C-alpha positions as CSV (number, residue, x, y, z in Angstrom):
1,M,-105.4,-110.7,0.8
2,K,-105.4,-108.2,-2.0
3,K,-104.7,-111.0,-4.6
4,S,-107.7,-113.0,-3.1
5,L,-110.0,-110.0,-3.5
6,I,-108.9,-109.5,-7.1
7,A,-109.5,-113.2,-7.8
8,L,-112.9,-113.1,-6.3
9,A,-113.8,-110.0,-8.3
10,A,-112.6,-111.7,-11.5
11,L,-114.7,-114.8,-10.7
12,A,-117.7,-112.6,-10.0
13,A,-117.3,-110.8,-13.3
14,S,-116.9,-114.2,-15.1
15,G,-120.2,-115.3,-13.4
16,V,-122.0,-112.3,-14.7
17,A,-120.7,-112.9,-18.2
18,M,-121.8,-116.6,-18.1
19,A,-125.2,-115.6,-16.8
20,Q,-125.6,-113.5,-20.0
21,S,-124.8,-116.4,-22.3
22,S,-126.4,-119.9,-22.6
23,V,-125.9,-123.0,-24.6
24,T,-128.6,-125.7,-24.8
25,L,-128.2,-129.3,-25.8
26,Y,-131.5,-130.9,-27.1
27,G,-132.7,-133.7,-29.2
28,V,-135.3,-136.2,-30.2
29,L,-134.9,-140.0,-30.5
30,D,-137.7,-141.6,-32.6
31,T,-137.8,-145.1,-33.9
32,G,-139.9,-148.3,-34.1
33,L,-141.1,-150.8,-36.6
34,T,-142.3,-150.0,-40.2
35,Y,-144.2,-152.4,-42.4
36,S,-144.7,-151.6,-46.1
37,K,-146.9,-153.6,-48.4
38,G,-146.8,-153.0,-52.2
39,E,-145.6,-155.4,-54.8
40,E,-143.6,-156.9,-51.9
41,S,-144.1,-157.0,-48.1
42,V,-141.1,-155.5,-46.3
43,Y,-140.6,-154.7,-42.6
44,G,-137.8,-153.4,-40.4
45,M,-136.7,-150.6,-38.1
46,T,-137.9,-147.0,-38.7
47,H,-134.9,-145.0,-39.8
48,V,-135.6,-141.2,-39.7
49,G,-138.6,-141.2,-37.4
50,G,-142.3,-142.0,-37.5
51,N,-143.7,-139.2,-35.3
52,V,-140.9,-136.6,-35.1
53,N,-137.7,-136.7,-37.1
54,S,-134.8,-137.7,-34.9
55,R,-132.1,-135.1,-34.2
56,L,-129.4,-133.8,-32.0
57,G,-128.9,-130.0,-31.7
58,F,-127.1,-127.2,-29.9
59,R,-128.5,-123.7,-29.6
60,G,-127.0,-120.7,-27.9
61,V,-127.7,-117.1,-27.2
62,E,-125.5,-114.2,-25.9
63,D,-127.0,-111.0,-24.5
64,L,-125.0,-108.1,-26.1
65,G,-127.0,-105.4,-24.3
66,N,-129.6,-102.9,-25.4
67,G,-131.9,-105.7,-26.5
68,L,-129.4,-107.1,-29.0
69,K,-128.5,-110.8,-28.9
70,A,-126.2,-113.1,-30.8
71,T,-127.6,-116.6,-31.6
72,F,-126.5,-119.8,-33.1
73,N,-128.1,-123.2,-33.9
74,L,-126.5,-126.4,-35.0
75,E,-128.8,-129.4,-35.6
76,A,-128.0,-132.8,-37.1
77,G,-130.5,-135.4,-38.3
78,M,-129.9,-139.1,-37.4
79,G,-131.3,-142.6,-37.9
80,V,-131.7,-144.1,-34.5
81,D,-131.7,-147.6,-36.0
82,D,-128.1,-147.4,-37.2
83,G,-126.8,-144.1,-35.7
84,T,-126.0,-142.5,-39.1
85,D,-126.8,-139.0,-40.3
86,Y,-129.9,-139.4,-42.5
87,F,-128.8,-136.6,-44.9
88,T,-125.4,-138.1,-45.7
89,G,-125.8,-141.7,-44.7
90,S,-122.5,-141.7,-42.7
91,G,-121.1,-139.6,-39.9
92,M,-123.0,-136.8,-38.2
93,A,-123.4,-133.5,-40.2
94,F,-125.4,-130.4,-39.2
95,R,-127.6,-130.6,-42.3
96,R,-130.9,-129.9,-40.6
97,T,-129.8,-126.4,-39.4
98,S,-126.5,-124.6,-39.3
99,T,-126.9,-120.8,-38.5
100,V,-125.4,-117.9,-36.7
101,G,-127.2,-114.5,-36.4
102,L,-128.5,-111.5,-34.4
103,E,-131.9,-110.7,-33.0
104,G,-133.5,-107.8,-31.3
105,G,-136.4,-105.4,-31.6
106,F,-136.0,-105.4,-35.3
107,G,-136.6,-109.1,-35.6
108,S,-133.9,-111.7,-36.4
109,V,-131.2,-112.2,-39.1
110,R,-129.6,-115.5,-39.6
111,L,-126.9,-116.8,-41.9
112,G,-126.3,-120.4,-43.0
113,R,-128.6,-123.4,-43.8
114,M,-132.1,-123.4,-42.5
115,L,-135.8,-124.3,-43.1
116,T,-137.3,-121.6,-45.3
117,T,-139.9,-119.1,-44.1
118,S,-142.3,-120.3,-46.9
119,Y,-142.2,-123.9,-45.7
120,L,-142.5,-123.0,-42.0
121,A,-145.6,-120.9,-42.8
122,V,-147.5,-123.7,-44.5
123,G,-145.8,-127.0,-43.6
124,R,-147.3,-126.8,-40.1
125,Y,-150.8,-127.6,-41.6
126,D,-149.8,-131.2,-42.4
127,A,-151.5,-133.2,-39.6
128,F,-148.5,-135.6,-39.4
129,G,-145.9,-132.8,-39.3
130,D,-144.2,-133.9,-42.5
131,T,-142.9,-137.0,-40.7
132,G,-143.4,-140.7,-41.1
133,I,-145.6,-142.7,-43.5
134,G,-148.6,-140.5,-42.8
135,A,-146.9,-137.3,-43.9
136,S,-147.9,-135.4,-47.0
137,L,-145.6,-135.8,-50.0
138,A,-146.0,-132.1,-50.8
139,W,-142.6,-131.3,-49.4
140,N,-140.9,-134.6,-50.1
141,I,-137.6,-133.9,-52.0
142,P,-137.2,-137.3,-53.9
143,Q,-140.8,-137.4,-55.2
144,T,-141.7,-133.8,-55.7
145,G,-138.3,-132.0,-56.0
146,Y,-139.3,-129.4,-53.4
147,A,-136.6,-128.7,-50.8
148,P,-137.9,-127.2,-47.5
149,R,-134.3,-126.0,-46.6
150,T,-132.0,-123.5,-48.3
151,E,-128.3,-123.0,-47.7
152,N,-125.6,-120.3,-48.3
153,A,-128.5,-118.1,-47.2
154,I,-129.4,-114.9,-45.4
155,S,-132.7,-115.0,-43.6
156,Y,-134.8,-112.3,-42.0
157,T,-137.8,-112.8,-39.7
158,S,-139.9,-109.9,-38.4
159,P,-141.1,-109.3,-34.8
160,N,-144.7,-110.3,-34.0
161,F,-147.2,-107.6,-34.9
162,S,-150.3,-108.6,-33.0
163,G,-150.1,-112.1,-34.3
164,F,-148.7,-111.3,-37.8
165,K,-145.1,-112.2,-38.8
166,F,-143.3,-112.3,-42.1
167,G,-139.9,-113.3,-43.3
168,A,-137.6,-113.8,-46.3
169,E,-134.5,-115.7,-47.4
170,Y,-132.0,-115.3,-50.2
171,G,-129.7,-118.2,-50.9
172,F,-126.6,-117.7,-53.0
173,G,-126.2,-120.2,-55.8
174,E,-122.4,-120.0,-55.7
175,Q,-122.1,-121.1,-59.3
176,K,-120.1,-119.7,-62.3
177,R,-123.4,-118.1,-63.5
178,A,-124.7,-115.9,-60.7
179,G,-128.3,-116.8,-61.3
180,D,-127.8,-120.6,-61.2
181,N,-129.1,-122.5,-58.2
182,R,-130.1,-119.2,-56.6
183,Y,-133.0,-119.2,-54.1
184,F,-135.5,-116.6,-53.0
185,G,-138.4,-117.1,-50.7
186,L,-141.1,-115.2,-48.7
187,G,-143.4,-116.3,-45.9
188,A,-146.1,-114.8,-43.8
189,T,-148.2,-116.1,-40.8
190,Y,-151.1,-114.9,-38.7
191,D,-151.8,-116.6,-35.4
192,N,-154.6,-115.3,-33.1
193,G,-156.2,-117.6,-30.6
194,P,-157.8,-120.6,-32.4
195,L,-157.2,-119.2,-35.9
196,S,-153.9,-119.8,-37.8
197,L,-153.1,-118.8,-41.4
198,G,-149.9,-119.0,-43.5
199,A,-148.7,-118.2,-47.0
200,G,-145.4,-118.7,-48.8
201,Y,-143.6,-118.1,-52.1
202,D,-140.4,-119.8,-53.3
203,R,-138.2,-119.5,-56.4
204,L,-135.3,-121.9,-57.0
205,N,-133.3,-121.3,-60.2
206,G,-132.1,-124.3,-62.1
207,N,-128.3,-125.0,-62.6
208,T,-127.7,-124.6,-66.3
209,V,-124.0,-125.3,-66.0
210,D,-123.0,-122.4,-68.2
211,S,-126.1,-123.0,-70.5
212,T,-124.7,-126.4,-71.7
213,T,-127.4,-128.6,-70.1
214,T,-131.1,-128.4,-69.4
215,A,-132.3,-127.8,-65.9
216,E,-135.5,-126.5,-64.2
217,D,-136.5,-123.4,-62.4
218,Q,-138.9,-124.2,-59.6
219,I,-141.6,-121.6,-58.7
220,T,-143.9,-122.4,-55.8
221,W,-146.7,-120.7,-53.9
222,Q,-148.6,-122.2,-51.1
223,L,-151.1,-121.3,-48.4
224,G,-152.9,-122.9,-45.5
225,G,-154.9,-122.5,-42.4
226,A,-156.2,-124.1,-39.2
227,Y,-158.9,-123.5,-36.6
228,N,-158.9,-125.1,-33.2
229,F,-162.4,-125.8,-32.0
230,G,-161.2,-127.3,-28.7
231,V,-162.7,-130.8,-29.3
232,A,-160.8,-130.9,-32.7
233,K,-158.4,-128.9,-34.8
234,L,-159.1,-128.7,-38.5
235,M,-156.4,-127.8,-41.0
236,A,-156.0,-127.5,-44.8
237,F,-153.4,-126.4,-47.3
238,Y,-152.8,-125.9,-51.0
239,K,-149.4,-126.0,-52.7
240,H,-148.7,-125.2,-56.4
241,S,-145.3,-125.8,-58.0
242,K,-144.2,-125.0,-61.5
243,Y,-141.1,-126.7,-62.9
244,Q,-139.9,-124.6,-65.8
245,A,-137.2,-125.9,-68.1
246,A,-134.0,-123.7,-68.4
247,G,-130.8,-123.8,-70.5
248,L,-130.2,-124.1,-74.2
249,N,-132.7,-126.9,-74.8
250,A,-135.5,-125.4,-72.7
251,A,-137.8,-125.2,-75.8
252,L,-137.7,-129.0,-76.0
253,F,-139.1,-129.6,-72.5
254,P,-142.7,-128.4,-71.6
255,D,-143.3,-126.9,-68.2
256,V,-144.8,-129.2,-65.6
257,K,-147.1,-128.2,-62.7
258,F,-147.5,-130.2,-59.5
259,K,-150.5,-129.5,-57.2
260,T,-151.2,-130.8,-53.8
261,F,-154.3,-130.3,-51.7
262,G,-154.4,-131.5,-48.1
263,L,-157.0,-131.8,-45.4
264,G,-156.3,-132.8,-41.8
265,V,-157.8,-133.1,-38.3
266,S,-156.4,-133.8,-34.9
267,A,-158.3,-134.3,-31.7
268,P,-157.4,-135.0,-28.0
269,V,-158.4,-138.3,-26.6
270,G,-158.5,-138.3,-22.8
271,A,-155.7,-136.6,-20.9
272,A,-152.8,-138.1,-22.8
273,G,-153.9,-139.2,-26.3
274,E,-154.3,-137.6,-29.7
275,V,-155.9,-139.0,-32.8
276,K,-155.2,-137.5,-36.2
277,A,-156.1,-138.1,-39.8
278,S,-155.4,-136.6,-43.2
279,F,-156.2,-136.8,-46.9
280,N,-153.8,-135.6,-49.6
281,N,-154.5,-135.3,-53.3
282,Y,-151.6,-135.0,-55.8
283,K,-151.8,-134.1,-59.4
284,M,-149.2,-133.6,-62.2
285,S,-150.1,-131.5,-65.2
286,D,-150.4,-132.7,-68.8
287,N,-152.0,-136.0,-67.7
288,L,-148.7,-137.1,-66.1
289,G,-150.6,-138.7,-63.2
290,K,-152.4,-138.2,-59.9
291,A,-152.7,-139.9,-56.5
292,N,-154.7,-139.9,-53.3
293,Q,-153.4,-140.7,-49.9
294,L,-155.3,-141.4,-46.6
295,S,-153.6,-141.5,-43.2
296,L,-154.7,-142.3,-39.7
297,G,-152.6,-142.1,-36.5
298,Y,-152.7,-142.1,-32.7
299,V,-150.1,-140.7,-30.2
300,H,-150.2,-141.6,-26.5
301,N,-148.1,-139.4,-24.3
302,L,-146.5,-141.3,-21.4
303,S,-145.0,-138.1,-20.1
304,K,-144.1,-134.6,-21.4
305,R,-141.1,-136.0,-23.2
306,T,-142.0,-139.6,-24.1
307,A,-144.8,-141.0,-26.3
308,L,-145.9,-144.1,-28.1
309,Y,-147.5,-143.8,-31.6
310,S,-149.0,-145.8,-34.4
311,T,-149.7,-144.7,-38.0
312,Y,-151.4,-146.3,-40.9
313,S,-151.3,-144.8,-44.5
314,Y,-152.5,-145.9,-47.9
315,I,-151.7,-144.3,-51.3
316,K,-153.2,-145.1,-54.7
317,N,-151.7,-143.7,-57.9
318,K,-153.4,-143.2,-61.2
319,D,-152.4,-142.5,-64.8
320,G,-148.8,-143.6,-64.4
321,L,-147.8,-141.7,-61.3
322,A,-145.6,-143.8,-58.9
323,F,-145.5,-142.0,-55.6
324,Q,-144.6,-144.1,-52.5
325,L,-145.3,-143.3,-48.9
326,N,-142.8,-141.2,-47.0
327,G,-140.5,-143.5,-45.1
328,A,-141.7,-146.6,-46.8
329,M,-139.3,-149.6,-46.6
330,A,-137.0,-149.9,-49.6
331,G,-138.0,-152.7,-52.0
332,A,-141.7,-152.7,-51.2
333,G,-142.7,-151.0,-54.5
334,L,-146.3,-150.5,-55.7
335,K,-148.8,-153.3,-56.1
336,D,-150.1,-153.3,-59.6
337,G,-148.0,-150.2,-60.2
338,E,-150.4,-148.1,-58.1
339,K,-151.0,-149.0,-54.5
340,Q,-149.1,-149.1,-51.3
341,H,-150.0,-149.6,-47.6
342,G,-147.8,-148.7,-44.6
343,L,-147.9,-149.2,-40.9
344,Q,-145.6,-147.8,-38.2
345,L,-145.4,-148.5,-34.5
346,G,-142.8,-146.6,-32.5
347,V,-141.6,-144.6,-29.5
348,R,-140.4,-141.0,-29.3
349,H,-138.3,-139.5,-26.6
350,A,-137.3,-135.8,-26.4
351,F,-134.6,-134.3,-24.2
């Protein structure tokens, strides 16, 4: 009898401990059909996602008492069409997010790989959520060189002060030269009812490889805002990046500036639909080219977790710029070296 009471007491204590900790499995599966028309017409399955980027994640929290909590988040991106990780192209890797940290009344501190505070502050003003062919190219790594994530990083996010929050990250370059590949960023947001504002600053040092090769320092500032009128939500942002040559041969390479201006609108349609549209203007300094992009989309929610969507986008380059739509099918290219159309039809399911 005594042993039974001890066992029950241990089980009860275990239950209390388990109640103070939780682990959540979550994800999004998004795919469909993509048609891209440039120099060639190419169609196939959407890889990353046309409405929300596909992912599989685990997040957890443990209550340590006195308002202090331990947290972790692991999140992998995937292509639903072939099951591969879309960062590595092979097996699953937690390249979207990989963090462990603490949070409490002071805010939160995280260590690992994560979206930067600067990007989170302003990227939300892209009407297409930085996903699919309608997305702005402002934060597109292959075409603009801007990386919305940093790694080997320490991040701090403040508590909410009457709608105002701020944060910062420092990413270690982990190179022979301490300053190489080092990241520093700041972000601030204000959300109060229908009004939303955000601003960010980033600096990513080039990797000079012990001053033997040329690289680029990247300095970015960006700001944006939105206002929800009920019948429609208007949003806008401006992003300015300066690519500054570094290394022994820096004097041979002029600085280049990349500027993006975006306007967007989203509006509910009936009880389950949403229509959205955006315009993006891209410009490289020193007459290196410019481009305009128009996008139109519709999302129909079948439930809280499942939706059908369609997106059309068109981009036209000028003066030698060669931007292609985000998620365009490989091989489509640009018609006359300037234009490209894209269409996506797909389904999204969250769990």
